[in-house]
Wavefront OBJ file of the C-alpha trace (Angstrom):
o trace
v 21.128 -27.072 39.785
v 18.097 -25.143 38.592
v 18.709 -21.852 36.864
v 16.118 -19.156 37.471
v 15.765 -16.657 34.659
v 14.664 -13.207 35.759
v 11.937 -11.595 33.696
v 10.599 -8.100 33.729
v 7.634 -6.347 32.250
v 8.260 -4.722 28.882
v 8.992 -1.011 29.068
v 7.320 1.822 27.190
v 9.693 1.416 24.240
v 8.502 -2.159 23.907
v 4.909 -0.965 23.936
v 5.699 1.522 21.173
v 7.223 -1.215 19.024
v 4.263 -3.462 19.700
v 1.699 -0.812 18.775
v 3.628 0.108 15.646
v 3.731 -3.539 14.597
v -0.012 -3.907 15.151
v -0.820 -0.699 13.295
v 1.350 -1.284 10.233
v 0.425 -4.950 9.795
v -3.325 -4.344 9.755
v -4.549 -4.310 6.158
v -6.973 -1.444 6.794
v -4.073 0.878 7.667
v -2.349 0.262 4.342
v -5.534 0.746 2.336
v -6.500 3.868 4.294
v -3.121 5.512 3.743
v -3.258 4.574 0.063
v -6.715 6.166 -0.148
v -5.396 9.342 1.480
v -2.577 9.539 -1.057
v -4.958 8.900 -3.950
v -7.287 11.662 -2.738
v -4.727 14.233 -1.619
v -2.423 13.996 -4.622
v -4.076 11.895 -7.312
v -7.654 13.191 -7.292
v -6.570 16.771 -6.605
v -4.106 16.675 -9.521
v -6.777 15.322 -11.844
v -9.281 18.022 -10.838
v -6.666 20.767 -11.170
v -5.654 19.435 -14.598
v -9.282 19.450 -15.777
v -9.773 23.019 -14.564
v -6.640 24.227 -16.338
v -7.691 22.421 -19.542
v -10.993 24.349 -19.442
v -9.427 27.630 -18.336
v -10.516 29.486 -21.458
v -14.182 28.587 -20.892
v -14.342 30.367 -17.529
v -15.448 33.959 -17.205
v -12.889 36.578 -16.098
v -14.605 36.681 -12.703
v -14.287 32.906 -12.269
v -10.665 32.987 -13.353
v -9.920 35.769 -10.883
v -11.606 33.816 -8.079
v -9.566 30.680 -8.743
v -6.370 32.716 -9.047
v -7.087 34.430 -5.728
v -7.815 31.165 -3.876
v -5.668 28.405 -5.410
v -5.406 26.576 -2.081
v -9.139 25.930 -2.280
v -8.279 23.413 -4.991
v -4.895 22.233 -3.712
v -5.574 21.920 0.037
v -9.200 22.527 1.074
v -10.957 19.990 -1.123
v -8.449 17.135 -0.594
v -8.492 17.652 3.193
v -12.294 17.685 3.257
v -12.366 14.188 1.754
v -9.203 12.866 3.442
v -10.562 13.745 6.866
v -13.186 11.013 6.460
v -10.462 8.421 5.901
v -8.466 9.704 8.873
v -11.530 9.596 11.119
v -12.204 5.956 10.257
v -8.551 4.992 10.679
v -8.351 6.764 14.042
v -11.390 4.928 15.374
v -10.112 1.565 14.198
v -6.708 2.119 15.794
v -8.418 1.231 19.093
v -11.821 -0.270 18.343
v -10.451 -3.034 16.096
v -8.788 -4.645 19.111
v -12.095 -4.728 20.957
v -13.839 -6.213 17.925
v -11.337 -9.068 17.637
v -10.857 -9.488 21.395
v -7.134 -8.857 21.020
v -7.327 -6.130 23.647
v -7.456 -8.821 26.346
v -4.140 -10.260 25.213
v -2.651 -6.776 25.073
v -3.697 -5.982 28.642
v -2.547 -9.347 29.917
v 0.901 -8.692 28.475
v 0.951 -5.135 29.852
v -1.498 -4.502 32.720
v -0.538 -0.843 32.939
v -3.469 0.363 30.913
v -2.586 4.036 30.706
v 0.787 3.149 29.213
v -0.955 0.992 26.618
v -3.256 3.847 25.618
v -0.378 6.338 25.653
v 1.615 4.098 23.308
v -1.336 3.921 20.911
v -1.662 7.718 20.981
v 2.045 8.356 20.389
v 2.409 5.852 17.539
v -0.749 6.995 15.788
v 0.091 10.691 16.229
v 3.550 10.254 14.713
v 2.159 8.245 11.789
v -0.558 10.795 11.042
v 1.829 13.750 11.348
v 4.401 12.249 8.981
v 1.829 11.064 6.437
v -0.264 14.232 6.717
v 2.682 16.559 6.141
v 4.123 14.488 3.295
v 0.797 14.407 1.480
v 0.062 18.099 2.133
v 3.357 19.268 0.659
v 3.176 16.717 -2.168
v -0.296 18.011 -3.059
v 0.932 21.599 -2.946
v 3.895 21.079 -5.256
v 1.880 18.893 -7.638
v -0.915 21.470 -7.780
v 1.501 24.342 -8.268
v 3.136 22.562 -11.199
v -0.186 21.689 -12.858
v -1.615 25.226 -12.526
v 1.598 27.126 -13.261
v 0.512 28.199 -16.782
v -2.510 30.110 -15.469
v -2.194 30.531 -11.696
v 0.866 31.469 -9.685
v 1.115 29.616 -6.369
v 4.032 30.569 -4.139
v 4.905 28.831 -0.882
v 6.295 32.136 0.343
v 3.000 33.992 -0.148
v 1.347 35.200 3.078
v -0.410 32.329 4.834
v 0.482 29.690 2.248
v 3.225 27.811 4.129
v 1.143 27.858 7.287
v -1.872 26.529 5.400
v 0.056 23.638 3.852
v 1.774 22.737 7.118
v -1.482 23.279 8.994
v -3.335 20.766 6.829
v -1.037 18.039 8.151
v -1.506 19.273 11.717
v -5.282 19.238 11.303
v -5.278 15.639 10.085
v -3.033 14.646 13.000
v -5.319 16.187 15.608
v -8.379 14.741 13.859
v -6.812 11.301 13.985
v -6.308 11.568 17.742
v -9.807 12.994 18.171
v -11.196 9.940 16.369
v -8.927 7.571 18.304
v -10.424 8.943 21.518
v -13.917 8.261 20.146
v -12.876 4.690 19.418
v -11.505 4.218 22.934
v -14.644 5.657 24.536
v -17.276 3.843 22.472
v -15.209 0.694 21.754
v -17.577 -0.308 18.943
v -16.239 0.384 15.453
v -19.516 1.152 13.696
v -20.841 3.262 16.562
v -17.653 5.284 16.929
v -17.330 5.901 13.192
v -20.969 6.990 13.041
v -20.408 9.360 15.944
v -17.273 10.966 14.507
v -18.590 11.333 10.962
v -21.939 12.574 12.243
v -20.158 15.271 14.226
v -17.922 16.269 11.313
v -20.476 16.224 8.513
v -23.812 16.958 10.165
v -23.679 18.460 13.648
v -20.833 20.891 12.903
v -22.648 22.222 9.833
v -26.070 22.375 11.473
v -24.751 24.715 14.172
v -24.475 27.393 11.469
v -28.282 27.590 11.592
v -28.311 28.664 15.240
v -29.477 32.285 15.563
v -27.678 35.266 17.037
v -24.132 35.807 18.233
v -24.275 32.819 20.588
v -25.042 30.599 17.612
v -22.035 32.036 15.758
v -19.839 31.268 18.777
v -21.142 27.704 19.062
v -20.487 27.155 15.355
v -16.988 28.609 15.538
v -16.025 26.547 18.589
v -17.162 23.200 17.218
v -14.070 20.956 17.050
v -13.529 20.547 13.318
v -14.950 23.973 12.441
v -12.290 25.554 14.626
v -9.535 23.192 13.518
v -10.088 23.800 9.804
v -9.087 27.433 10.194
v -5.437 26.411 10.354
v -5.301 25.665 6.613
v -7.214 28.776 5.562
v -4.831 31.396 4.059
v -7.122 34.279 5.018
v -10.085 34.844 7.312
v -13.161 37.083 7.007
v -13.143 40.426 8.801
v -13.464 40.263 12.609
v -13.174 36.482 12.957
v -14.094 34.886 16.277
v -10.912 32.787 16.151
v -7.586 33.154 14.401
v -6.055 30.214 12.569
v -3.811 29.136 15.456
v -6.551 29.763 18.016
v -8.824 27.509 15.979
v -6.268 24.708 16.036
v -5.853 25.285 19.774
v -9.599 24.885 20.312
v -9.603 21.643 18.313
v -6.599 20.390 20.264
v -8.388 21.281 23.511
v -11.428 19.210 22.533
v -9.101 16.359 21.625
v -7.242 16.483 24.952
v -10.582 16.476 26.786
v -11.785 13.413 24.871
v -8.462 11.650 25.418
v -8.754 12.309 29.160
v -12.221 10.749 29.200
v -10.917 7.851 27.122
v -8.004 7.318 29.531
v -10.319 7.255 32.544
v -12.680 4.751 30.923
v -9.822 2.682 29.516
v -8.425 2.283 33.020
v -11.673 1.650 34.904
v -13.785 -0.472 32.528
v -13.476 -4.172 31.917
v -11.854 -5.178 28.643
l 1 2 3 4 5 6 7 8 9 10 11 12 13 14 15 16 17 18 19 20 21 22 23 24 25 26 27 28 29 30 31 32 33 34 35 36 37 38 39 40 41 42 43 44 45 46 47 48 49 50 51 52 53 54 55 56 57 58 59 60 61 62 63 64 65 66 67 68 69 70 71 72 73 74 75 76 77 78 79 80 81 82 83 84 85 86 87 88 89 90 91 92 93 94 95 96 97 98 99 100 101 102 103 104 105 106 107 108 109 110 111 112 113 114 115 116 117 118 119 120 121 122 123 124 125 126 127 128 129 130 131 132 133 134 135 136 137 138 139 140 141 142 143 144 145 146 147 148 149 150 151 152 153 154 155 156 157 158 159 160 161 162 163 164 165 166 167 168 169 170 171 172 173 174 175 176 177 178 179 180 181 182 183 184 185 186 187 188 189 190 191 192 193 194 195 196 197 198 199 200 201 202 203 204 205 206 207 208 209 210 211 212 213 214 215 216 217 218 219 220 221 222 223 224 225 226 227 228 229 230 231 232 233 234 235 236 237 238 239 240 241 242 243 244 245 246 247 248 249 250 251 252 253 254 255 256 257 258 259 260 261 262 263 264 265 266 267 268 269
């Protein structure tokens, strides 16, 4: 008598486990996260230590400026560099499978393409949120300890907790923004060039646009808006508040993910 074994397609939880396995076993993920830690905590701590060692050589005006904006050293500079690592990692979370051809095996195992993309988004978002928040708070407490002899940094100061927490949120949204680029372009080098070009060149060049419309374009650029979330204070009459800026960045990201989902479902692998 022949026994027939019933099989069923793996559910969404299986997809999540699969995507997590793929993400954590890729060597580039480990090296990228190590680079983020080295930049966010290691390099920041070294720079802060050097500044405190040379504290007596700074003018009273320079000392007052650093004391008034300690998060410029602890959060702003590390995030500016870490965002490049996150952008590359986000692109490769999708594009690497196209480069190796593994995406065909993935879609053969699970033909429901939108579920595959959703699993990638969920796994990568959780990873970036956990890592981003851990590194942001680690950088804060390390920086506070190093600068404690000359600069007082209090997590309870107005805007400080939101800035530290917001740095992790920014990196999470940036990771998903870059993942969407990778899913749309599907070519690692092209997608990385596009994301970094937008972050480093296009976003900054919009500051040269004249008039109030130019100011609005500059403010509403994805990363320009998103970076407001880790700024303790804003200039007078800002076009966006910190949370509005993060909302604008999240809106751009949702739009790109929608385009990525449509193309992911309709294009050949």
